[in-house]
N, C-alpha and C positions, 0 to 999 in steps of 0.2 A: 504494500500500500504506500502510495506517495505521501510524503509529509505535507500537511496543510500549511499554507503560508499565511501571512498576516491579513490577507484579504479574504481568506476562506470563511464561509458561514456555516459549514456543516460539521457537527461534532457528534459522534456516536459513542455510546458507553458512558454517558454522563450520569452520575449518581447510580441508580439501580436499573436504569432502562435507557435505551437510545432515544434521542429526540431529534427532530428535524424541523425546527421552527423557522418560518419565513415571515417577513414583514408583509402585511396585506398589500395587494396591488393598488397603487394610488389612482384615484379618480382624476379625470382631466377637467379642465375648464373651471368655471366659477364654483361648481359644487366641490371639485377637488381642492381648490384653494381654501374654501371654507372649512372642509373636513380637516385639512392639514393644520389650519389655525387652531381649530378646536382640539386636535390631538396634542399640539404643542402646549396649549393652555392646560390640558388635563395632565400632561406629563410634568409640568412645573408646579401643579397644585398638590398640596398635601391632603391625602384622603385618610379617613378612618376605616380600617379594614379589620374584620373579625380574625383573630389569630388562628382560629380553627380552619380558616380557608387558605392558609399559607403552607405550602409544601417546601421541602428542601430542594436545592438544585446546585449546579456548579460543581466545583472541585473542593474536596475537604481541605480547608485552609488552617484549621486549628487542631492540635493534637491534644484534645481534651480541654476542659474548662477549669480555670483556677477557682475552686469553691469559695475561697475568701473574697476574691475580686467579684465573683458573681453575686454573692450576698450583698456586697457593697453597692453593686449596680441595682439590685432589687430595691434596697432601701432608698437609693437616690431617686429612682423612678416613682416609688411610693410617695416620697416627700415632695418632689419638685415636678413630677410628671415627665413625659418624654419630650425632651428639647430638640433632639436631632432625629429626623425621620429615617426609616430604613428604605431600601430600594427594592422594589418588586417588579416582576413582569407577569403579564397574563399567562396562565398555564397553557402550554401549546396543545394539550390534549383534552383538558377538562374545563369546560366552559364554567365560568363563575368562580374558578379557583385561581390562585396565584403561586408563583415560585419566588423564593427569597434570593436576591442577588448578593446583598451584603446587609449586615446588621443582625447576624444570628444570635449574638449574646443579648441584644435588646429584645429580640423576638422571644427568646426563651424566658427572660425576666418578666416580660409583659404577659406571657402565658401563665407563669406562676402566679401573677397578681390577678389574673382574670380580666385584664384590661384590653381594649382595642388597640390596634397598632397604627400609629401615624406613619404613613408611607407615601412615597412617590411611586407611581406606576408607569413604567416605560416599555415600549415595544422593543425587545432586544432578541436577536438571534443568539445561538449558543456561543458563537465566537465573541460577540460583543459582551455577553454575560461574563465570560471568563476574563476578558480584558478589564471590565469594570470591577469585578471582584478583586483581581490581583492589584490593580492600581489603587483602589480604595484602601486595601490593607496596607500597601506600601506607604501611602500618604499618612496613615495613622502611626506608622513606625512602631507598632506594638507587637508585630509578629517576631518570634525568635528566629535565629539562624536556621534551626532544623525544621521549623514550620515552613519557612520559605523554600528550603531545599526539598521538602516533601511535596510542596505545592508544585514546584518545577518538575519533579519526577512524574507526578500525576499528569501534567500537561504533556510531557514527552510520551508517556504511555498512551495518551489519547491521540498521538500522531501529530502533534503540533511541532513546527520547526523551532529552532533555537531563537530565531529572530523574534518570533511571536512570544516565546517565553520571556525573553529579555524585555520586550515592550510591556508585557503584563506585570512584570516585577520591577520595572523602571531601573534596570541595571544593564551593564555592558555584557557582551558575549563571553569574555574571559571569566567574569564572575559567575555567569550561568553555568559554564563548564565546570567550575570548581564546586558549585552547589550540587550539580547533578552527580559528580563523582562521589561526593559524600552521601547524598540522599539515596543513591542506588545501592549503597552498601547495607542498608537496613530495610527489612520488610516493614510495611506500614503498621501491622499489629504490634511489632516490637517497639516502634516509635510511640504509638499510642500508650503503651504501658509506661514508658518513661515520661511522656508528656512534653510540654513545650520547652522545658529547661531554659528559661530566659537568660540565665547567667552563664550558659555554656556556649562558647564560640566555635568557629570552624576548626581550629587546631585541635581542640579537645575531642571533637567528634571524629576527626581524622584519626587521632590516636586510638580511639575506641574501635573504629573500624579495623585498624591494623591488628589490635589486640585480639579481636574476635576471629581473626584468621587462624589463630593457633588452635590445633586440635583439642577439642574438649572445652574451649573457652565459651563458646556460644551456649552449649548445653548447661554449663554452670550458671551463666547469666540468666538463662530462661528459668532454671530451677529457683533462683533467687526471686524472680518476679512473682512466683506463686506462693510466697511466704507472707504471713500476716504482718511481720515487721516491715516488709517492703511496702505494703499497701498503705501504711500510715505516713510514709515519707512524702515530703514535698518534691516537686519535679526535679529541681537541681540536685537534691540529696539522692533521689533515685538514680540519676545519672552517675553520681560519684560512687554509689554502692555497686552498680553494674560494672563500672570501670574497674573498681578495686577487685571485684570477683574475676573479671577477665584477665587482669594483670596477674593475679594469683595463679590462674590456670596456666600461664606461660612461664612461670618461674622454673628454672632448671633444677633437676634433682641434686641434692647435696652430693658432692664428690667425696668418695672415700679416700682416706689418707693412703699414700703409697706404702706398699709393704716394706718393712725394714729388712736389710740383708742379714743373712746368718753366716757367721764365720766358721770355716772348716779348718781344723787344726790337726797336726800330726800327733804321734804318741807322746811327745814331750810337751804338747800344748802350744807349739809354735803355730802361728797363723799361716795358713797356706793360701787360702782364697776366700772370697765372699760369694755366696750364692743367694739369689733373690728369686722368689716365685711371684708372678703376677698373672693376671687373666690372659696375658698374651703368651706366657711360657716361663721357662726357667733360664736365668742368666748367671753365668759363672765368670767371676772377675778375679784374675791373678795379678796382683800388683807387681810390676817389674822392679820396684825400688828395693824390696826385701826378698825377692824370689831366688836370688843367687843362681839364675839360669834355669830355674824350674819352669818358669813361664815359657821359655824358648823350647825346652824339651817337650812340654805338653803340646805346644803348637805343632812341633814336628811329628809327634806320635798321636795326634788327635784322632785320626781315622781308625787306627788300630785299637786305641783305648775305647773309643765309642762303640766299635763293633764288638769288642769283648764284653763291655757293659751291657750292650743290648742282648747278646747271647745269654749272658747270666740272667738277665731279667726275663727272657723268654722261657728258660728252663724252670726258674722259680715259679713263674706264672702257670706253667704246665703242671708242676707238682701240686699246686694248690687245687 
């Protein structure tokens, strides 16, 4: 499948179902001009919409919600009301329903309060929806690095080219490439478990991706995610716990101390040689300093001596 460019208007696989929304064919003449003016007025007007009529749409841009921040938002809306409208589009398949473009946290808070949603409603195709969603999130500057990376990966999986992804996130192509490299290292469920991790930047996520490449590291991290202690941690602390577990998985085993040599002596107790046994074999060392030529004689007769020793070993083995 060819990748879609920035002028593409078709996006399949969005959310849980494919959509192919198209703007209605404009009417010509005076009627068309009047209809266009009315549409513009409607799109700029803020409407009160029943929250039950609004469905999800677009690409997942948040890796879970901060419960503390969400409670604060609920209290703010309860006290001061909704000051900033959300953006909706008419549902492309269900008449009378809408899809959220951005403002998901406000929508959830208003649902919890049982209040209607102040919204602007615009005719957007799927491409325009993704662009609006990405650029609105970027302008707020409250998405973490990994949330932006996950957003970019989802767009790439939906077959959008990198120029479109860069435009949606308001960043240059090199940064998009770096984000995709990190984002593609983690499955989306894995990232949801950690959450947004607002205090964790690209370097730390890159280090985690590398640590998880070690055999056994990902399994240990996943096992940690299923524990009660992990569930109560905040997002940044979850990242640190997973990172520590991954690093622990790649620590090398403690090296055993090298075997000490054993001294071989003659009948009078004089040292003749040192012998050392390791996992690689047996090493015999005869120091030339005090050997008085014994080392030279051993070297000259090594084959005969070794053959005699081997024959002796073979006979003793057979007798056993």
